[in-house]
C-alpha positions, -999 to 999 in steps of 0.1 A, spaced: -566 337 124 -555 373 125 -518 363 123 -525 340 94 -543 368 75 -513 392 82 -488 366 69 -509 361 37 -511 398 31 -473 401 36 -465 370 15 -483 383 -16 -477 420 -10 -514 425 -12 -517 460 3 -492 488 -4 -482 509 26 -508 534 35 -533 522 9 -570 521 15 -588 488 11 -624 483 0 -640 452 16 -669 435 -2 -694 429 25 -722 404 21 -730 401 58 -720 365 58 -694 351 82 -665 352 58 -669 389 47 -678 401 82 -646 384 96 -625 399 67 -637 434 75 -632 430 112 -598 414 108 -585 441 84 -597 468 109 -580 450 138 -548 448 118 -548 485 114 -555 489 77 -575 518 63 -606 499 53 -640 508 40 -669 484 30 -696 482 4 -726 459 0 -746 450 -31 -780 433 -27 -787 415 -60 -823 405 -50 -816 374 -71 -830 339 -62 -819 317 -91 -785 301 -91 -784 301 -129 -777 338 -129 -747 334 -106 -721 343 -133 -739 374 -143 -743 385 -107 -706 380 -101 -698 403 -130 -722 429 -117 -707 426 -82 -671 432 -93 -681 461 -115 -699 476 -85 -668 471 -63 -647 489 -89 -670 519 -89 -670 520 -51 -633 517 -49 -629 547 -72 -653 567 -52 -637 560 -18 -601 561 -31 -593 525 -24 -563 510 -41 -573 474 -34 -606 455 -32 -607 426 -7 -630 397 -11 -636 370 15 -626 338 -3 -613 312 21 -593 281 18 -625 261 17 -638 283 -12 -605 275 -30 -610 238 -26 -646 240 -37 -635 259 -68 -608 234 -77 -633 205 -74 -660 224 -93 -636 229 -122 -623 194 -120 -657 177 -124 -667 201 -151 -635 195 -171 -605 219 -169 -568 223 -174 -541 236 -151 -556 271 -150 -589 258 -135 -571 235 -111 -550 265 -99 -580 276 -79 -586 311 -66 -555 334 -70 -546 353 -39 -542 384 -60 -557 393 -94 -551 429 -104 -565 451 -76 -585 422 -62 -570 406 -31 -581 376 -10 -566 379 25 -586 349 38 -574 325 11 -553 305 36 -580 306 63 -603 276 69 -640 284 72 -640 268 106 -614 294 118 -637 322 105 -665 310 127 -643 306 157 -629 341 152 -663 357 151 -676 338 181 -646 348 202 -655 384 195 -692 381 199 -698 393 164 -730 384 146 -734 375 109 -761 364 86 -765 332 66 -779 335 30 -806 308 26 -795 301 -9 -762 288 5 -782 258 19 -798 249 -14 -782 217 -26 -796 220 -61 -766 243 -67 -735 223 -77 -712 244 -55 -734 239 -25 -735 201 -30 -697 201 -31 -696 222 0 -722 201 20 -714 166 8 -681 162 -10 -659 185 13 -670 168 45 -663 134 30 -628 145 20 -622 159 54 -631 125 69 -603 111 48 -579 140 52 -586 168 77 -560 191 60 -576 187 25 -582 224 20 -546 233 30 -531 206 8 -553 218 -21 -541 253 -16 -505 241 -18 -512 222 -50 -530 253 -65 -500 275 -56 -476 251 -75 -499 250 -105 -500 288 -106 -462 289 -105 -461 264 -134 -486 284 -154 -467 316 -148 -435 299 -160 -452 287 -191 -467 321 -198 -433 337 -195 -418 312 -219 -445 319 -244 -439 357 -240 -402 352 -250 -409 327 -277 -398 297 -258 -408 263 -272 -394 239 -246 -397 234 -208 
């Protein structure tokens, strides 16, 4: 997993030389593995944790906005040039499916971008299974948020029912989805560039 994370960071030029990275740490397997992996790769990394004390999934969007605002403040205080979040290839597939069933265009189907401004996702090519194996190999504990097991939330239902069914059909579903998302992001970038220069045809 560590080599895959390193390749992803290099591929998307996620971390400038010598830059400090702030890692958002929930305590779950994904974020714990991200922090440990960045440390093992030799990056200057610090961590921050925000406890929302929220129980209802209906406030997820508001909580996300608060979380990223908190990350920004922490990054400024500790001098971090980048903020790393622990989105995996599985999260990307879940996001693409979530947008698809709700109705979306190419932007929604492009999934989770590896880089958005100062936000980076070094685990975006890593399967959730690899995260668990990485932590077990190192004897590293993590915590599981009970709300992640609640199937009344659409994302959790996708995670626990739809994704396993897709993997029964195609074990590499998350990797293939990531490839499709990357192509869609390239298409979107091209269209945006044409709009910027006043292009009317593709």
